[in-house]
C-alpha positions in Angstrom: 87.6 80.4 221.2 89.0 79.0 218.0 86.4 77.1 215.6 87.6 73.8 214.4 87.3 73.8 210.3 84.6 71.6 209.1 86.4 71.0 205.8 89.9 70.2 205.1 92.1 72.6 203.3 93.7 70.1 201.1 92.2 69.5 197.8 91.5 65.9 196.3 92.2 65.5 192.7 89.0 65.9 190.7 89.8 62.8 188.5 90.2 60.5 191.3 88.2 57.2 190.6 85.3 56.4 192.6 86.8 52.9 193.3 89.7 54.7 195.1 87.2 56.8 197.3 85.0 53.6 198.2 88.0 51.4 199.1 87.8 50.6 202.9 90.3 51.7 205.2 93.4 49.7 205.4 93.3 48.7 201.8 96.3 50.5 200.7 97.5 48.2 198.0 94.5 48.3 195.5 94.3 52.0 196.1 98.2 52.7 195.2 97.6 50.4 192.0 94.5 52.1 190.8 96.3 55.4 191.5 99.1 54.4 189.6 97.1 53.2 186.6 94.6 56.1 186.3 96.9 59.0 187.5 97.8 60.9 184.4 101.5 60.9 183.3 102.1 57.4 185.3 103.1 54.5 183.2 100.7 51.2 183.3 101.9 48.3 185.3 103.0 45.3 183.0 100.5 42.6 182.4 100.9 39.2 183.9 101.6 36.1 181.5 98.0 35.0 182.1 96.5 38.1 180.9 98.7 38.4 178.0 97.6 34.8 176.9 93.9 35.8 177.3 94.3 38.8 175.4 96.0 36.9 172.5 93.4 34.4 172.3 90.7 36.9 172.4 92.0 38.9 169.6 92.2 35.7 167.1 89.4 33.8 168.6 87.7 33.3 165.1 91.0 32.0 163.5 91.4 29.5 166.4 87.9 28.3 166.2 88.4 27.7 162.6 91.4 25.7 163.1 89.6 23.6 165.7 86.7 22.9 163.4 89.0 21.6 160.4 90.9 19.5 163.2 87.7 17.9 164.4 86.4 17.1 160.8 89.8 15.6 159.8 89.6 13.4 163.1 85.9 12.3 162.1 87.3 11.2 158.7 90.1 9.4 160.0 88.1 7.7 162.8 85.5 6.6 160.2 88.3 5.2 157.9 89.9 3.5 160.8 86.8 1.7 162.0 85.9 0.3 158.6 86.9 -3.4 157.9 90.0 -3.9 155.6 89.0 -5.4 152.3 90.0 -8.8 151.7 92.6 -9.7 149.2 91.0 -12.4 146.6 93.2 -15.3 146.3 93.0 -18.3 143.7 91.4 -20.2 146.4 88.7 -17.7 146.8 88.2 -17.8 143.0 88.1 -21.4 142.6 85.5 -21.7 145.7 83.2 -19.1 143.8 83.3 -20.9 140.4 82.6 -24.2 142.2 79.8 -22.6 144.0 78.2 -21.3 140.9 78.6 -24.8 139.2 76.9 -26.3 142.2 73.9 -23.9 142.4 73.4 -22.5 138.9 72.6 -24.8 135.9 74.6 -23.4 133.1 73.4 -24.1 129.2 75.1 -26.8 127.4 77.8 -25.8 124.8 75.0 -27.3 122.2 72.5 -25.0 123.6 75.1 -22.1 123.0 75.8 -22.9 119.5 72.1 -23.1 118.7 71.2 -19.9 120.0 74.0 -18.4 118.0 72.6 -19.8 114.9 68.9 -20.2 115.2 68.1 -16.7 113.9 69.8 -17.6 110.5 68.2 -20.8 109.9 64.8 -20.7 107.6 62.5 -23.3 106.4 62.4 -23.9 102.6 59.2 -25.0 101.1 58.9 -26.3 97.5 55.5 -25.8 95.9 54.2 -27.7 92.8 51.0 -27.5 90.7 48.5 -30.3 91.1 44.8 -31.0 90.5 42.4 -30.1 87.6 42.6 -26.7 88.7 46.6 -26.5 88.6 46.5 -25.4 92.2 49.9 -24.7 93.8 50.4 -27.0 97.1 53.5 -27.3 99.2 55.3 -30.6 97.9 58.3 -30.7 100.3 60.3 -29.0 103.1 63.9 -28.3 103.3 66.3 -26.3 105.3 68.2 -23.1 104.5 70.8 -20.8 106.0 70.9 -17.1 105.7 74.6 -16.0 104.7 74.1 -12.4 103.9 71.6 -10.3 105.6 69.9 -8.9 102.5 68.1 -12.1 102.4 70.5 -14.4 100.5 70.2 -18.1 101.5 71.8 -21.1 101.0 70.3 -24.7 100.5 70.5 -27.9 98.5 69.8 -28.1 94.9 67.9 -31.1 95.2 65.4 -29.3 97.7 64.1 -26.9 95.1 65.2 -28.7 91.8 61.4 -29.6 90.7 59.7 -26.5 92.6 57.3 -24.6 90.6 57.5 -22.2 93.5 60.0 -21.6 96.3 58.8 -20.1 99.6 60.9 -19.4 102.8 60.0 -18.8 106.5 62.4 -17.0 108.7 63.1 -17.7 112.2 60.7 -14.8 113.3 57.9 -16.2 111.3 58.1 -13.7 108.4 57.0 -15.7 105.3 58.3 -14.8 101.8 58.8 -16.0 98.2 62.4 -16.8 97.0 63.8 -16.8 93.7 66.9 -19.0 92.7 69.6 -16.8 91.7 72.6 -19.4 91.4 73.3 -23.1 91.4 76.3 -25.3 91.9 75.1 -28.8 90.8 78.6 -30.4 91.6 78.1 -29.5 95.2 74.3 -29.9 95.3 74.0 -26.1 96.3 71.4 -23.5 95.5 71.5 -19.8 96.4 68.0 -18.1 97.1 67.1 -14.4 97.3 63.8 -13.7 99.4 61.8 -11.1 98.2 60.5 -10.0 101.8 63.3 -9.6 104.6 62.6 -9.2 108.3 63.9 -6.1 110.0 66.7 -7.6 112.0 67.7 -10.5 109.7 70.9 -12.2 111.2 73.4 -13.7 109.1 75.1 -16.8 110.0 79.1 -16.7 110.8 81.1 -18.8 108.6 84.2 -20.7 109.5 86.9 -22.6 107.7 87.2 -26.1 107.9 91.0 -26.2 107.5 91.4 -26.5 111.3 88.3 -28.9 111.5 89.4 -32.3 113.1 87.8 -35.7 113.9 86.0 -35.7 117.0 85.1 -31.9 117.1 81.5 -31.4 118.4 79.0 -30.1 116.0 75.2 -29.8 115.9 72.8 -30.0 112.7 69.8 -27.7 112.7 66.9 -28.4 110.4 63.4 -29.4 109.6 63.5 -33.3 109.6 60.2 -34.6 108.2 59.0 -31.0 108.3 59.3 -30.9 112.3 61.4 -28.1 113.7 63.6 -26.4 113.7 65.3 -29.4 115.3 68.7 -29.7 116.7 70.8 -33.0 116.9 74.3 -33.2 118.1 77.5 -35.3 117.3 80.9 -35.2 116.3 82.9 -34.8 113.0 83.3 -38.4 111.9 85.5 -38.0 108.9 86.9 -35.3 106.2 87.2 -35.4 102.3 84.5 -38.2 102.0 82.8 -39.0 98.9 78.9 -39.5 98.3 76.8 -40.4 95.5 72.9 -39.5 95.6 70.5 -42.4 96.0 69.3 -41.7 92.4 73.1 -42.0 91.2 72.8 -38.7 89.4 75.8 -37.0 90.9 79.0 -37.9 92.8 79.9 -35.2 95.7 83.4 -35.2 96.9 85.3 -33.2 99.6 82.5 -33.9 102.0 82.7 -33.6 105.8 81.1 -36.8 107.6 79.3 -36.6 110.9 77.1 -38.4 113.1 74.7 -35.9 114.4 71.1 -37.4 113.2 69.9 -36.1 110.1 66.7 -36.9 108.2 64.8 -35.8 105.0 63.9 -32.3 105.7 67.6 -31.5 107.1 68.7 -30.9 103.5 70.4 -27.6 103.2 70.6 -27.0 106.9 73.8 -25.6 108.7 76.3 -28.0 110.4 77.6 -26.0 113.1 80.8 -25.9 115.4 80.3 -25.1 119.4 81.2 -21.4 118.8 78.0 -21.1 116.6 79.8 -21.0 113.2 78.7 -22.9 110.1 81.4 -25.2 108.7 79.0 -27.0 106.2 75.7 -27.4 104.6 74.0 -30.7 105.2 73.6 -32.5 101.9 72.8 -36.3 102.4 72.6 -39.3 104.4 74.0 -42.8 103.7 71.6 -45.6 103.9 72.2 -48.8 102.1 68.8 -49.9 102.3 67.3 -46.8 100.5 65.1 -46.4 103.5 65.6 -42.7 103.7 66.1 -42.8 107.4 69.6 -41.9 109.3 71.6 -44.9 110.2 74.7 -42.8 111.8 76.4 -41.4 108.6 75.7 -37.8 107.3 77.4 -35.6 104.8 77.9 -31.8 104.5 79.5 -29.7 101.9 82.2 -27.7 103.3 81.3 -23.9 103.6 84.2 -23.0 101.4 82.4 -24.8 98.6 79.1 -23.0 99.6 80.7 -19.6 99.7 82.1 -20.0 96.2 78.5 -20.7 95.1 77.5 -17.1 96.0 80.7 -15.7 94.4 82.5 -14.8 97.6 85.0 -16.4 99.8 85.3 -15.0 103.3 88.4 -17.2 104.2 
């Protein structure tokens, strides 16, 4: 009797994949595909479109991640800008309303206050001293006003303020006291020029302005020490130009004067007459009073600043 062979005489390829051996019976298509791919010398089957797309994105994953990040950032910036409220374009009506609101809610300084603020650092108290008593003591005999016109301590005042003084002193706006000497006089305009011996660190010189464009009705202030009280500020207007005035003692006739109606009294002499832009246009020199009471009745006179500048030997105009 012939024995059946326990092993097949056919030889399976040694490199056959385990998947092919494990495939269930009847699954011929996968086994054929695997054999076609793995078998040596057999061309690989073409990839599907989806597989190609996946392979492409897999190779360029870092690049596309970067591009996506940039796009997200740009979108965020654009979205933030789009959500911001659009700026409102200012109109003339908006500006007018803002100005009216400020005027209604803020108390602004007057033009006189601004003019004084510009000049106050230049105004000085001029002290006249004389000797009296058995011990010949020096005492204060009178007070006038002066204005600094050069920051080296050069001061303009009236000649009649210091004419009889045995010693002259000044007190600056910051309280600094100094002795002063007379360095020039101009009797025809009742002017004297003083040089202070001690000068404050930040001495402010006044701004001088020509009177050629000064007109009747222009607002002015007079700053000084009336009756020794001050500094005091009074306001008025220019009442006339090129006026003449004779001193109460009849000693001199002053010409080409500015007439003004800002209150002035003894002690104002030598002080500045100031326009609303804070510039000095004259030096207060006298008041008109027919009763010789030495009190103000509404007419004051100032020497034009051109004459005063000439007394110092300079003209800024």
